[in-house]
C-alpha angles and dihedrals in degrees: 000000000000121000090227135017129206107232096163093109096048121110129218121234137045120001090211111038119221118260118250092258095050127091125192112228138162115235132171116222131175114271093237091057092052091047091050092057094040089052090052090054091048091049091051091047091226143041139072125280091213090058090052091052089049090051092049091051091047091051090051091052092048093047107033092154093058095097091048092049093050091048091053092048093048092048091050091050091049091050090052092049092047090049090053091050092051092049094050094045 
């Protein structure tokens, strides 16, 4: 170990600068959501939970009708099952 170090050329700030498409923000999310994504990263053994959140948001934007489609399919399945129950009763 040196007795003295020259830090005059060092820069303050991030070690890894953000890419041109990235924006730093502060956002408050529920603890269980963060834990869900962190658990997924732990299960995979690699990755970044923030990237997973970004991917989930992107998928939601690209498929805004997904929730509506799933709701319709679930309702149709329930109607079929209820119809079967009425016939057998």
